N, C-alpha and C positions, 0 to 999 in steps of 0.2 A: 279517977282523973279522966276528963274527956279527951278523946283523940284530937290531935292537931288537925286543922281544917285546911284543905287545899281547894281553892276556887279556880275553875278553868272557864275562861270565856271563849267564844267561838268554838263550842264543843262539837259542832257537827262538821267542822272542816277536817282537812287531812290530819293536821297535827292533833286536833282535839280528839279525833277517833283513836289515834295511836296512844295518846295519853290515857284514854278510857280503858283500852285493852291492857296496858301495863299496870294500871291502877288496881286491877283485880288481884294482883299478887302483893299489894301493899296494905295489909289489914290494920296496920298501926295508925293509919290516917283515915280521916273522913273526907270524901271527895264530893264536891258540888260542881256539876257540869251544866253550864248555862249556854244555851244557844242564842242566836241574835235576837229572837223574839223576847226571851226572858231577861236578857241583859244586853239591851241594844246600845252600843256605843253611839252617843249623840243624844240619847234621851236621859238627861242627867238626873232627873228626879227618880227614875227607875234604878239607875246605877246606885244612887245614894241609898235608896230603900233597901236594896240587896246588901250592900256593904254594912249598913247600920244594923240590919237584922242578923247577918251571919258572922260578921267580924272575923273573917278568915285569917289564918296565920300566914298563908301564902296566896298570892293571886298570880296565875299564869295567863297572860293576855295573848291569846291566839287570834282574837278577833281583829279583822282589818278589811279595808276595801282593797281588793287585790286584782281588779280588772285593769291591767296595765294600759291597754289601748283605749278602753272606754273612759278611763280617767282623764284623758286629754280633752274630752267634751263634758266631763262631769267633775270639774275641778272643785266646785263648792262642796259637794257631798264627800268627795275623796278627802279633802282637808278636814272636814268636820269629823269624820271617823278616824282618820289616821293621825291627825295632829291635835285638833282641839280636844277631842274626847280622851285622848291619851294623857294630856295634861290634867284633865279633870280626874281621871282614874288614879293617876299618880298622887294627886292631892288627897283623894279619899283614902288611898292605901296608907299614906303618911298619917292621916287623921286617926285611923283605926288600928295603927300598929301592924299593918300587913306588909310583908315582904313581897315586892313586885318583881316578877320576871316578865319582861316585855320582848316580843319577837319583832325584829326588824329585818332588813334586807341588804343584799349586796348592791342593789340598784341605787343606794345612796352615793355610789361611786360613778365616775364618768370614764373618760378615756385618757387618764393621766399617767397610767403605768402599764408595764408589760411584765411585772413580777407581782407576786401575791401581796395584796393590801393588808397592812397591819391596822390595828385599832386607832393608831395615832395619825394615819394618813389622812390628808384633807379629803373631805367629802365634796363631790361636785356632781349632783344628779343630773341626768340628761332628759328626764321626763317628769310629768306631774306626779305619778305614783311615787317615784324615788324621792322627789322633793317633799311630798307630803309625809313620807316616812321619816325623813331627816328632820322635818319640823316637829314630828311627834317625839323623836328622840330628845330634841332640845327642850320641848315643853316638859317632858318627863323629868329630865335632869334639873330643870329649873324648879319644878314643884316638889321633887322628891329625889335628891341626889343619892340617896341610899338604896336606889333600885339597881337591878341588873338588866342590861339590854343585851339580847343575843341576836346578832346579825347572822342570817343564814342565806342560802342560795339554791336556786333551781330545785325547789322542794317537790317531791313526788311521793305517792303511796298507792296502795291498792284501792284507795277510796277517792271519790270525787273526780273533778276535772283537773288533769295535769298532763304533762308531756308524755309520760309513760303510757297512760291509758289512751290518750289521743293517738299515739303512734301505733299501739296495738290494734285499735279499731281501724285506722287507715291501712295498716298492713293486711288486715283481714278483708278489706273492701277493695283494695287497689293492687295492681301488679307492680307499680312503680311509685315511690314516694321521694320527693325532693326536700332536702333539709339543709338549713344554713350551716356553712362550714367555716365561717370566719368570725365567729363569736365564741369566746372562751369563758368557761366557768367551772364550777364544781357541783355536780348533781348531789342532792342530799335526800336520803331516805328519811321520811318523817318519823319512822319508828326509831331510828338512831338519834334524831333530834329529841324525841320524847324521852328516850333513855338518858340522854345527857342532862336534860332539865331535871329529871328525878334524881340523878346522881348529885347534882348541885345541891339539891335540898337534903339528900341523905348524908352528905359529907358533914353536915353540921356547921360548915364554914359559910360565911356570908361576905363576899368581896364585891362591893358595889362597883359599877362601871360598865363599860362596853366590852363585849367579848365576841369573837368570831367563832362560829361552829358550822362546819360543812364536812361532807365526806372527803377523804383524801384523794389528791390528784386533780389534774386539770384536763378538761376535754372540750370538744366542740359539740354543738347540737347534732351535727352530722355523725360524729363518732359515737355519741350517746345513742342516737337512733340505730346505728349499726349494731351496737351491743345489744339493744333491746331485741332487734331482729334475730341475732345469732343465739341469744340465750333462750328466746321464746320458740325458736325453731321455725320461724316464718320463712317463706320462700320469696317474699317481696324484695324487689331491687331498691336499694337506697342510694340516691344520687346526691352529690354535693352541689350546692348553689351558693352564690354570694348573697350577703344580706341586701345588697343593692338590687338584687333580682327578686327580692321578696319584701317589698316595702310595707311598713306598718305605721299606724298613726303615731305611736310612741317610739322614739329613738331608744335603742338599747346600747349599752357599752360593748365595745369590742372585746374587752377583757375585764372580768370582775372576780377573778380568783382571789380568795381570802386566805390569809395566814392564820392558822389555828394554834400557834405555839403558846399563846398566852393562856387560853383556857385549859390546854393540856398541862401546862406548868402549874397553874393555880388550883385546879380542881382534879387533876390526875385523870382526866378523861382519855379514853381510847378513841382515836379517829380511824374508822374503818375505810379501806379503799372504796371508791365509788362503785367500781364494777362488782366487787364482792357484795356490796349492799344491794345493788340492783338485782343480782341473782337471788338474794333472799326475798326481796320484794316480789319478784315474779313467781317464786315458789309459793309464797304466802297468798298471792293473788289466786293461784290455782286452787289452793286449799279452801280459800274463802268462797270461790265460785262453786266448788263441789258441795259445800254445805248449804247453799241457797235452794 
C-alpha cells in the first residue's frame, strides 16, 4: 500500500523549511516540497497539472505574498496570490480529495480589541496584505469548506528574512537599535507551527474551520527585540519608540494577540511560551551556522 502523500507549497520559506526538517522523521508519509517556481500560486494551469499528477492526501499551503509594506503598491499581485489563487487551490483540493491546511495571519484583525482575539471575532484588516489574506480565507471556505485555516502571527525562524534575523544583524552592526514599543502580538517560532501542523495530521482527526496558533504570551516588538539581545548575548542597546515615530507604508494593528484555546482543545496541541521558543530558535540558529 503506497504511503500517504503530503504536498507542501512555499517550500523554501520559513515554514516550508521547518516542515522539511521535521518530515525527515516521518517515514510513513511521502512528501512533495514545491517552491514558488514549481507550484506558482497564480499560474493555475501549473497548479492543476501538479494536483492532477500527484493527487496528494494533504496539501499544506505555506505559499503567500508576505511583503506587508510593498503590498500597498502591489495590490493586484498581492490579491492574485493571497486571495484568487487560494480559492483555486481550495477547489482543486476538493476535486482531488485532498485535505487542505492553509496558513493565514493575525493581520486580518484591526484595532478592535485589547484582549486575545478568538476565531469568532470580527476581522477588520488595516492594510492590503491583511485584506488579501482575509479574502483568501473567504474564497477558500466558499470553494472548500472542509478545509483547515491556521492563523498565526509574527513568524520567525533561523531561515530567511524575519524579525529575529534582522535584529541579530542590526545588533551586530550597530551600538543602538530603536524598536516599536506600542504594538502587541505573539511571536511564533516556525518550527512550533510546523510541529502543530503535523500533529493535526497525525491525530487522524479532521475538524474543518479556522484555528489560531501562535506561541504563548503577549509582547511588544521592543520586548521581543530585548529578549533577542539578552538571549544572544549582544551588547547592543535597545531603545523603545512609538509606532508614530517609525512610519510605515502599511498600517499595523496596535494589538493582534490571538486566543489559542480552540486548537488546544480540539487537537490537544501544546502551546510553548514565546520566550522559551525564541531560546530554542537561537540555539538552533547557532548549530545551523556551525554546520555551514
